[in-house]
N, C-alpha and C positions, 0 to 999 in steps of 0.2 A: 939613359942611366947605366952606369957600368955594372958588370956582374960582380956580386959579392960572393967570393968563393966559400965563405963560411956559411952562407945561407943554403937551405935545402933546395933540391930540385924535385918537383913532382913529375914522375913518369906516368902518364895517363895511358893505361892499357885499354885496348878496345877489341878489335878483331886481329890481334897480334900476340896471342897468348903463348909466348915462347921467350926463351933467354938468348938462344943463338940467332944470329943474323937479324937482330932487332936494333935498327939504327937509333931509335929514340933512347933505348936503354943504354946502348953503347956510348952515345954522346954524353949522357948523364953520368956514366961511370968513369969516363976518361977525360972529360973536358970540364974542369972546374974544381974538383976536389972536395966539394961539399957533400953533405948527406944526400942519399938517394931514397926517395919515398915512393915505392910502386903503388899505384892506385887503380882500382877498377870501379867504374860507376855504372850501376844498373839503371840505364836511362829510362825514364817513365814517360817522356814526351814524344817518343819515336812513333810515328803512325804505322810503321812496320815492325813493331816489337816482335821478338822471337816467338815462334809457334811452340807447341807442346814438345815436339821432338827436339827442337833446337835448345829449348830451355833445359831439357834433360842433359844434352851434351854440354851446355855451358856450365852446369854444376860440376860435372866431371873435369872439365878443362880448367876451371878456376881452382878446383881442389888440387889438381896436378901442378899448376903454376905456383900456387901457394907453397906446396911442398918443395918445389925446386928452389924458390926464393929462400925458404927456411934453411935449406942445405947450404946456402950462401951466407947465412947469418942475417938475412934480411926477412922481410915479411910483406904480405900483400894486404893493403888497406881496402876494405870494401865499403862503398857508400851507395845509397839508392836515392834516386830523385832526378831532378833536372840537372844536367851536367854543369851548366854555368853556375848554378847555386851551390852545388856540391864542391866545385873547385874553389869558389870564393871562400867557403867555410874552411876548407883545408888550408888555404893560403893564410887565413887569419889565425888558424890554430897552430901552424907550423912555422910561420915566418918565411915561407918559401918565396924566393924572388925569381923563380924560373919554372916554367911548365913546358914539358916536351911530350910529343906524341907522334905516332905514325898515321899518315893520312888514310882516310876512308873516302869513298867516292859515291856513296848513296846520296840522293838529293838532300834529304834531311840532314845528313852528317856534314856535307860540305857547307850548307847554310849555317848550321850550328857552329861549326869550327871557325868559320870566317868571323862570325860575331864574337865568339869567345876570344879569338886572337886579337881582334881590334880592342876589345874591352880590357884585356890584360895589359896590352902595350900602353894603353891610355893611362893605366894606373902605375906604370913603371915596372911591371912584371914582365920579364922576358918570356916570349912565347915562340916556340919553334915546332914545325911539323916536318916530317921526313917521309921519304918514299920507302915502303916496305912490303906492300901487298901486291904490287905490280912490277913487271919488268920495265915498263915505260909509262910515263905519265900520259893521261888522256890527251893533253894538249901537245904532246911531243910527236905523235904519229898522225899525220894529216895528209890529205891528197895534195896534189900540186896547186889546187885552188884554195887550199887552206881549210877545206871542209873535213868533217869526220868521215871515215870510211863507212860505207853501208854494205859492202860486200866483203866476205871473209878472205877469199883467196888473195886479192891485192893487199889487204891489210896484213895478212900473214907474211907476204913477201916483203912488205915495207918494214915490218917489225923485225924480221930475220936480218935484214940488211942494216937496220939502224941501231940495234941494241947490242952493246958489248956487255955480256953478263959476267961481272967480276966475281971474285971469290967471296963467299959468304963471310959475314963477320963472326968472330968467335964469341963464345959465352964470356961475359966479363969475368976477369979473375976475381975481383973483389967488388963489393958494393958497400960504400960507406954508409953507416947507419946514424940516425939522429940520436940526440941525447934522450929524447922522449918521443915515443911513437904516438901519433894521434889515434883516437878510438876507431874501431872498425866494427862494421856489422858482422854478425855470424852468418856464414853462407847458408846454414840450415834454415835460418829464419826467412830466407827469401823464398823458400818453398818452390824451388825450380823443378823438383822431381815429383812425379805423380804419386799419390798415395791411395786415394779412394775414388775410383779403383786404381790399382797399380798396373798400368798397361805396358810397362817398360821392360818386362822380362826378356823379350826378344832383343831389345837394344842392349841390355846387359850381357846377353850371351854372345853378341856379335861384335861389339865395339869396346875399345878402351880409349877414352879421350885423353889427350895430353901429348906434350912434346916428345917424350920418350917413345911412346907408342907410334907416333907419326914417323919418327926416324926408323923404327923397327919395321913398320909397314913398307916404307920406301925400300929398305934393304931387301925385304922378302920379295917385293915386286921385281926389283932389278935382278935378283938371283933366279927367280922362278918363272916370271911371266913376261918380262920385257921381250925376250926372244919369242917370236910368234905373235906379238901383240897386234901387228897389223891385220892378221887374219882372225885371231881369237877374241878380239875386243867386242865383236858383234854377237858372240855366243853366250847367252845368259846361262846355259847349262854347263859352262866351263868357268874356271876361275881365271879369267883372262884380263881383268882390269886391275887397276892399282888400288882401288879403295881409298884413295887419298883425299877425295873431295871434301869430306867434313873436316879433316885435319887442315886442309888448305883454306877452307872458308874461315875457320876460326883462327887462322894464323899460327897454328901449332908447328907449321913448317912453312917456309917461304917458297915462292916460285923460283927464286934464285937458287936455293938449296937443291930443289928438284932438278932444275935445268942443268946445273953443274954435275950432279950425280949421274944423270942420264948421259951427258956428253962424255963423262969419264968412262962409260961402258961402250961407247960407240965403236971403238976399234975391235971389240970382241964380237961384234954383231955382223950378220950378213943381212942384206935387204934394207928395207926402209922402216924397220920397227921403231928405232929411236926417233927418227924424224916424224913418224906418225904420232907417237906419243907427245912429242914436243908441240906438234900442231894442236893437240887437245889442250895443252897449257895455253897456247896462243888463243884458242877459242874463248877461254875464260877471260883473257885480256880484252878480246874483241867485245865481249859482253859488257865489261866494265867501261870500256871506252864509249860504247853506245849509250849506256845509262847516264854517263856523265854529260854526253852531248844532248841527250833527249830525256830530261828528267821525268817526263810523263810516261815513260816506257812501261812501267808496271800497271798503269790504268788505261791508257789509250793506245789504239793501234797506230803504229808508225805510219802505215799507209792510211791516210785519212778517208779513203773510199770505203773502208770497212767500218766506219763509225755507225753506219745504218744497216749493218748486216742483218738479214732476217733470221735471227736465232729463234729456236723453238723453246717454249716453256715446258720442260719435261722433268719435273722434280723426281718422279719415280725412276726415270732413266739415270739421272745424276746419282741418286742414292744407290741404285744397283751397281753403278760404276765404282763408287767409293767403297762399297762392301765387297767387291770382287764377285758379283753375282750377275754378270751380263750374259752368261751362256756361251761366251767365247773364251776358251781355256787360256789362251795366251794373255788376253787382257786381264782375266781374273787372277792368274798367277802373279802378274806384276803388281796388281793392286793389293793382293794379300801379302806379298813380300814387303811392299811399302809399309803396310800397317804393322807388320810383325817386327821388322828390323829398322824401320825408318829410312830405308834406302831402296832404290830400284835401279837395275841395270839400265844403262843409257839407251840401248836399242829398244828395250821394253818401254822406256819413258816415251819414246817416239810413237810406239804402237798404241799405248793406252791414250796418249794425248790426241792422236789422230782419231781414235775411236770416239772420244768424247766430243771433239769439235766437229767432226765430219759425219760420223754415223749417227750421233745423237743430236747434232747441231746445237750443242750447248756452248755458251760463250767461253772463250779461252780463259777469261778471268776467273771463272768458277774452278777450273782445274788448277790454275795458278795459286789460288787461295788454299785449296786442299793440299797441294804439294807444300806450300809454305808452312802449314801446320804439322805435317806428318814427316817431312824430310829432316834428317839430322844435318844434311848439307844444304839446307834451304838458304840460297844466296839470291838476293834481290836481282842482281844483274843477270846471273845465269838463268834463274827461273823465268823472269819476264822475257828475256831474249829467246829462250827455248820455246816457250808457249806461243810467242808471236811467230816464231819460225814455223812451228807446227800448223798454226792457223793460216799461214800464208799472208799475214798482214804486217810482218816486221822486216828487218834488214836481212838481206840474203835469204829470203823466205823460200820454203818449199813451194813449188808450183801448186796453185790451187787445185789442179786436176789430179794431184798425187794423193790418192786416198789409200792408205795402207790397208791391205787385205789381211786381217788378223789370222786367217787360216793359213795363207801362203807364207806370211811372216813366221808363223810358228813352225811350219814344216821346213822352212829354210834355215832358221837360226836355232831351233830346238828339234833337230831331226829325229831324235830317239824319244822325245817327249819327257826327258828327265827333269827339265825345269818345271813343266806343268805337274808332273807327278809329285814333286817336292812340295809345291805350294797349293795344289788342288788335289789333295789325297783321295777324294772321293772318286777320282778318275784314274787312280794309280794302276788298276788292273786292265785298262783298255790297251789294246795293241797300238803300236805307233801309227798304224795306218788311219786310226780313227780318233786318236787322242786330241787332235786339234779341231775336230768336227764331230763330236759325239752324236749330234742329232741326225747325222747321216749314217751312223753305224747300223748294221742289221740288228733286229730285236734280240736274236739269240746271243750276239756279241755283247750287247748291253747287259743281258741277263747274266751271262758268265762273269762279267766284270762287276756285277752288283750295282749297276748304274740305273737309276729310275728317273728318267727325264721329267722335269716338272716337280720332282720331290727331292731326291738326293742331290740333283744338279739341275739348274734352271734351263729352260728353253732359251734360245737367243732372244734378247730384248728387242732386236731389230734385225730384219733380213739384210744380209750384206749388200746384195744388189740394190735393194730398195734404199738403204742408207746411202750407198754410193751415188745413186742417181739423184736423190734428194739434195745431197751436198753439191753435186755438180750444177744442178739447177740454181741453187742459192748463190753459188759463186759466179755463175753466168749472169745472174741478176746484178751483182756488184760490177761485173765487167762491162755491163751496159750502162753503168752510171746510176744504178738503182731505179731505173725508170721502167 
C-alpha cells in the first residue's frame, strides 16, 4: 500500500529521548510531509521494567523531551500499557498510516518489535525501524566464522575497522502537527518519582536529565577531563569520567554524537586519551552485541560450567553489602555513593562486585538486580555483561583467580582516602595510612579519629584472606567440572 502523505506518522520514542541525531524523527519530519505525532509508551509487559532510580530519571527525561517538542510547536503523547495495544489505539484515533521507531536490542524489545512490525504491515500500516542506539548493528560485526565476538579486544579492532561514523543528524527544523491531537496521559499520574519516602534528594543534587544537559556534560568532559582520561578514569577521588552513561542509556545523546565530538578534539591531545575513551564506548557496543546474541545473558552464565556454582546463602552479608556496612571502606563508600546519587564510579563497581561474588560468594544475579534498581544508568546489556565479567562466567571474563583486594584497591585508586572520607564520613578523621583498613589501626589512632569499631563503623564481615581462599576453592571446584 502506498504512503498517504496526508496521513500522520507516529514516532514511537523509547530509549532515544532526543531530537538531534534521531533517525526515526528525522525520517518522519522530512519524508512524507504529513503530521508527526511523537509518542512514548510506558511499557507494562517488560520483564525488566525500570528500577526505582531509572524511573526517577525517566520522569525528568520525558519532561525535558516534552519541553523540547513544545518549543518546536509539537507535543509528546504519553500512553501506558502494552505497546502493541497502545499503538493500535493511537492508529485508530489519529488515522496514522505509518509508525517509525529506533531499534532497541534487549530480548523482550526485539521480540515485541518484530511482532508489532509484522502486525502493522499486515494491516497496511507502514512500519520502519532505524539504527540510533549503536554504531554498528549486532549482526554487522562478526568473526570470520560468522559468530558473535566473545572477547573484547578483537571486537574493538573489528568495530574500529568496519564502522564509518558519519555526521550526526540535525534537529528537524519543523514538525508538522495534526489538526487534532490525541489524548495524552499526565506524566505526574505515572508516579515515576518517589514520594513516601522521597529518597531522591541526592539524585536531584547530582543529575539533570535531558538532551540539553547531555550536550552540556559532553562539552564539560571534553574541555576539562578528556585530557588525562587514560590515567584518571580509574580514580574515584577525582572527577575523571564523563558522567554520560545515564544520558547515553536513555538516548539523550547518541554514540555517534559522542564519537564525532571526541574525534574532533583528537588533534589537540597527546597520548591515547581519546582512543581510550572511545574504547569505553565500544565496550558498551560489545555488551549490546552480546545481549543480542545471547538473550539469556541477564539470567544465566554464558559459561555453562557456572550453572552449578556453590554459592553461599548469606542474607546478612548481602544486606551489609547493600547498605555499605561491610567493614571495608572502599566497598562501603561505593555502595553508599550508589544509594545516594544512583551512580557509582566504574572502578568501584568492579571492587564492590568482586567483593559480593568472591568474598561473600553471593550469586552475581543478586548484585545485578540491586544495581538494576539503584542505578540511574541501569542498562540491561552493560549490567549483565559487567556482572558476568566480574564473576568470571561471561564473555572476556576476568580470570577466576583474580579476587580484588579491597584494601589494596583503595590504597591504589584512592591514595589519600578522599573518596572514602566523602562517602563514609565516620572515618573522615583517620589518617590515610589506616583509612582503608581501620581494623588494623592502633587503638589510640581510632580514639583520636572518633572511630569505635563495631559501633560507629563495623568490623569486616569477612576476613579478606579467608574470603579469597574460599572463593578460589569454589572456583577450583568448577574448574574440575563440579566433581
